[in-house]
PAKOL-513154 format. One line per 2 residues: their letters; for each residue x, y, z of C-alpha. Coordinates in steps of 0.5 Angstrom, whole numbers, plus 500, padded with zeros to 3 digits. Each point is the difference from the previous one (the first is absolute). Example, Ala and Ser with C-alpha at 12.3 -4.5 7.8 and 13.67 -1.06 7.14 Angstrom:
AS = 525:491:516  502:507:498
END
This chain:
XX = 500:500:500  506:505:502
XX = 503:498:493  493:502:496
XX = 500:507:504  507:501:498
XX = 498:501:492  496:506:502
XX = 505:503:504  506:500:495
XX = 503:507:499  499:500:492
XX = 494:499:497  499:495:495
XX = 499:502:492  495:495:497
XX = 498:500:493  493:496:498
XX = 499:498:493  493:497:498
XX = 493:501:499  497:506:503
XX = 492:501:501  495:505:503
XX = 496:497:506  493:503:501
XX = 496:498:506  492:502:500
XX = 498:500:507  492:499:502
XX = 495:497:503  494:495:498
XX = 493:500:503  496:498:494
XX = 500:495:494  499:503:493
XX = 493:500:497  503:499:493
XX = 504:494:502  502:495:506
XX = 506:504:502  502:505:505
XX = 499:507:500  506:504:503
XX = 499:507:502  507:503:499
XX = 503:504:506  507:501:497
XX = 505:498:495  508:501:500
XX = 506:498:496  506:496:503
XX = 506:497:496  500:493:498
XX = 504:495:497  508:502:499
XX = 498:507:503  497:496:506
XX = 507:497:501  504:507:499
XX = 495:503:505  501:494:505
XX = 508:501:500  499:508:500
XX = 495:499:507  506:495:503
XX = 505:506:499  503:499:493
XX = 502:504:495  496:498:493
XX = 499:501:493  496:496:495
XX = 500:498:493  494:498:496
XX = 495:502:495  493:504:501
XX = 495:502:494  499:507:498
XX = 494:501:503  497:503:506
XX = 501:494:505  507:500:498
XX = 500:507:502  497:498:507
XX = 505:495:501  506:504:498
XX = 498:505:505  499:495:505
XX = 507:497:499  503:507:501
XX = 496:502:506  502:494:504
XX = 507:502:499  502:495:495
XX = 505:502:494  495:499:493
XX = 505:502:495  500:493:497
XX = 493:500:499  498:501:493
XX = 493:501:497  499:496:494
XX = 494:503:495  495:495:498
XX = 501:496:507  495:500:506
XX = 502:501:506  499:494:505
XX = 494:502:504  497:495:505
XX = 494:502:504  497:497:506
XX = 494:501:503  499:499:507
XX = 494:500:504  500:499:508
XX = 508:498:500  498:494:495
XX = 503:501:492  493:499:496
XX = 503:500:493  506:502:496
XX = 501:503:493  506:501:496
XX = 502:504:494  507:499:497
XX = 504:499:494  504:493:501
XX = 504:500:493  507:501:500
XX = 503:507:500  503:503:494
XX = 507:499:498  501:508:501
XX = 497:499:508  505:494:501
XX = 506:504:497  498:506:505
XX = 500:495:506  506:497:498
XX = 504:506:499  497:503:507
XX = 503:494:504  506:500:496
XX = 502:507:502  497:499:507
XX = 502:493:502  506:502:504
XX = 496:504:505  496:495:503
XX = 502:495:505  495:495:497
XX = 494:498:495  493:497:501
XX = 496:498:493  493:500:502
XX = 497:496:494  492:500:499
XX = 500:498:493  498:507:498
XX = 505:500:494  506:504:503
XX = 504:494:502  501:496:493
XX = 505:495:500  505:504:496
XX = 500:506:504  501:496:506
XX = 506:496:497  503:507:499
XX = 498:503:507  504:494:503
XX = 506:501:496  500:507:502
XX = 499:498:508  505:494:499
XX = 505:505:497  499:505:506
XX = 500:495:505  493:501:503
XX = 495:496:503  494:498:496
XX = 493:498:504  495:497:495
XX = 492:500:502  498:495:494
XX = 494:499:496  498:495:495
XX = 503:493:499  507:502:496
XX = 505:501:505  506:499:495
XX = 499:508:499  502:501:507
XX = 507:497:499  505:503:504
XX = 496:503:506  503:499:507
XX = 493:498:503  493:499:497
XX = 494:500:504  494:496:498
XX = 494:498:504  498:493:500
XX = 495:500:494  506:504:496
XX = 505:495:502  495:494:498
XX = 499:503:493  507:501:499
XX = 503:493:502  494:496:498
XX = 500:497:507  493:499:503
XX = 500:504:507  493:499:502
XX = 499:507:505  493:497:501
XX = 503:495:505  501:502:507
XX = 507:500:500  504:500:493
XX = 506:495:500  506:504:501
XX = 504:494:496  496:502:494
XX = 502:507:501  507:499:500
XX = 500:495:494  496:506:496
XX = 505:505:502  506:496:498
XX = 497:499:493  499:508:500
XX = 507:501:502  502:496:495
XX = 496:503:495  502:507:502
XX = 507:499:502  498:503:506
XX = 502:498:507  495:502:505
XX = 492:500:499  496:503:505
XX = 493:497:500  494:504:503
XX = 495:495:503  494:505:503
XX = 498:497:507  506:495:500
XX = 505:506:499  506:499:496
XX = 505:495:498  507:502:498
XX = 503:495:495  508:501:499
XX = 504:495:496  505:496:504
XX = 496:502:506  495:498:505
XX = 493:503:499  498:505:505
XX = 492:500:501  498:507:503
XX = 493:500:504  495:505:498
XX = 499:506:504  493:503:499
XX = 495:499:505  494:502:496
XX = 499:501:493  496:505:497
XX = 503:501:493  506:496:496
XX = 500:505:494  507:503:500
XX = 503:495:505  505:497:495
XX = 502:508:498  502:501:508
XX = 503:493:500  505:502:495
XX = 501:507:502  502:498:507
XX = 505:494:497  503:505:496
XX = 501:505:505  504:495:504
XX = 504:497:495  502:507:497
XX = 502:502:507  505:494:500
XX = 496:495:504  499:492:498
XX = 494:497:497  497:497:506
XX = 500:507:504  497:503:494
XX = 494:494:499  499:501:508
XX = 499:508:499  496:499:494
XX = 495:495:504  499:505:505
XX = 499:506:495  495:495:496
XX = 497:498:507  498:508:501
XX = 497:502:493  495:494:500
XX = 497:503:506  498:506:496
XX = 495:501:495  502:502:493
XX = 507:500:497  504:503:506
XX = 507:500:502  504:498:507
XX = 504:506:502  507:500:504
XX = 496:502:506  495:495:500
XX = 505:494:498  505:503:506
XX = 494:500:505  498:492:498
XX = 507:498:501  500:503:507
XX = 493:497:501  503:493:498
XX = 506:501:504  499:493:504
XX = 505:496:505  502:496:494
XX = 503:507:497  502:503:507
XX = 503:494:503  508:499:498
XX = 504:494:500  507:500:502
XX = 502:499:493  496:506:498
XX = 503:505:504  506:502:497
XX = 496:501:493  495:504:503
XX = 504:504:504  505:502:494
XX = 494:502:496  497:504:506
XX = 507:504:500  501:500:493
XX = 493:504:500  503:505:506
XX = 494:497:504  501:502:508
XX = 500:493:504  497:500:507
XX = 501:494:504  497:498:506
XX = 499:493:504  496:496:505
XX = 496:494:502  493:504:498
XX = 497:494:504  492:502:501
XX = 501:507:496  497:506:504
XX = 500:507:500  507:501:502
XX = 502:496:494  496:504:495
XX = 502:507:503  508:498:499
XX = 499:497:493  496:506:497
XX = 505:505:504  506:495:497
XX = 497:501:493  500:507:500
XX = 508:500:501  501:498:493
XX = 497:497:493  500:492:502
XX = 499:497:507  503:493:501
XX = 498:496:506  505:495:503
XX = 495:495:503  503:495:505
XX = 498:493:499  497:495:504
XX = 506:497:503  503:507:501
XX = 494:502:504  501:494:504
XX = 507:502:502  498:507:502
XX = 493:499:503  500:493:503
XX = 497:494:497  492:502:501
XX = 502:505:494  498:502:495
XX = 493:499:501  499:502:492
XX = 504:496:495  506:503:496
XX = 495:499:493  494:503:503
XX = 504:506:503  503:501:493
XX = 493:500:497  497:505:505
XX = 506:505:499  499:499:493
XX = 493:503:500  503:507:502
XX = 501:505:495  506:503:504
XX = 504:493:499  504:499:494
XX = 504:494:501  500:494:505
XX = 506:496:502  500:495:505
XX = 507:498:504  502:495:505
XX = 505:503:503  499:504:507
XX = 502:506:497  499:503:493
XX = 507:502:499  502:495:494
XX = 494:503:497  502:508:501
XX = 507:498:497  496:498:494
XX = 495:505:499  504:506:503
XX = 494:504:501  500:508:500
XX = 496:500:506  500:495:506
XX = 493:501:504  499:497:507
XX = 495:501:506  502:506:505
XX = 500:495:506  508:499:497
XX = 505:505:500  504:501:494
XX = 506:496:502  496:494:502
XX = 497:500:493  503:494:496
XX = 504:502:494  500:507:502
XX = 508:500:499  499:497:493
XX = 495:504:498  503:507:502
XX = 507:498:497  498:501:493
XX = 496:506:501  493:497:502
XX = 496:502:506  496:497:506
XX = 493:502:502  497:499:506
XX = 492:500:500  497:502:507
XX = 496:494:503  493:500:499
XX = 498:500:508  496:494:502
XX = 501:495:494  504:494:500
XX = 499:493:498  502:498:508
XX = 495:505:503  495:497:495
XX = 501:493:501  499:502:508
XX = 494:504:499  497:494:496
XX = 502:495:505  497:504:506
XX = 494:501:497  498:493:498
XX = 503:497:506  495:505:504
X = 494:498:496
END
């Protein structure tokens, strides 16, 4: 989870190019209160309508809302809808100098009628024939001039006429020469035209069509071995080393040549509208990969972002703020609990990102108000709070055979529920000195019932410029007092 958050806090914004079929999505909102006397159909009383970016433009919009600098390369019709679409792109802050109008072409318009938060009907207007030779030449000339400025390229293929086989082949050559990452959201059955892509992201149905291997999505659980087999066939055909399969309610599968498949569970709790989820997923994947992260981290981010947008109605985006909140909300014990072998990696990463590390330790048996006060105050001294938790054996050595009352696993789970606690490390020694020497925190925190010279590790921490902070004891609260109070009360009763 911490690595996912790093994607959004890199000093330099990534620069992304989206190439593909853009469209204008129109939403007509209304209510149904009667049936037409003319035919057995609902009458929609229209309350409002709005336009949003669709297709490849929605991919670009998602990237922009996630904090990237984005330009789009596409074709529109020389019509009013094209003007509306180009205006929307410009107002969203997406570069549109690579959007070329073509005479005689209709700008793709998808009109969705929504009544009581349910889509009633969709009406499409479009021209899906291949773009003219002149438009292809303008597109390739634009990409050739600008490719060096981008960190990566996303091809968003909606089979509306732009991404023909010859254009993709020439684009792949330009990207390969410039050593750029190329992600493809595919369409149709001919995947040979995507040869040279870094990653291709079909959904289950698209993978089935491209591979010719039956993947029955009507089953409760698709055979994951068959997904692997189908992905390997597509990898062979496209000379691509990674296929990321989007699987709706079942999440995603990351299939890599020569490596084990990674299956990622879906994030969405409630699904209102799946339109645009694939656009959001490939945008998030691109953000991660163009920022230097690997395909598994990218797929996890894509999974989280897609889970956000399917909970909205209409083609929507997942913003940087929404994704970060979701990551924080999902920051569980699995993410907070550090094994000893993980510690050096996490500490080096935190320090490389100039994070101020705070450390405190204790048994935390029967968590009480005094503990909460200490932990919240400790977190206020820095960016990351690491808690050293005495193991059960360590607590027995310090407190006697009757302690702890709560096992180390349960104590860790309770601590993990606190937002102020970022990481938990269980140690079996009587003191945390070994941990302190590994972590080298900026601030060492203990309760005010200690004097500074009594705090284990104070010399070591101060030797490299760290400091010790003593938190005043919250009067009337300790685990021993709490136990005595419970025993006294229940014995008397």
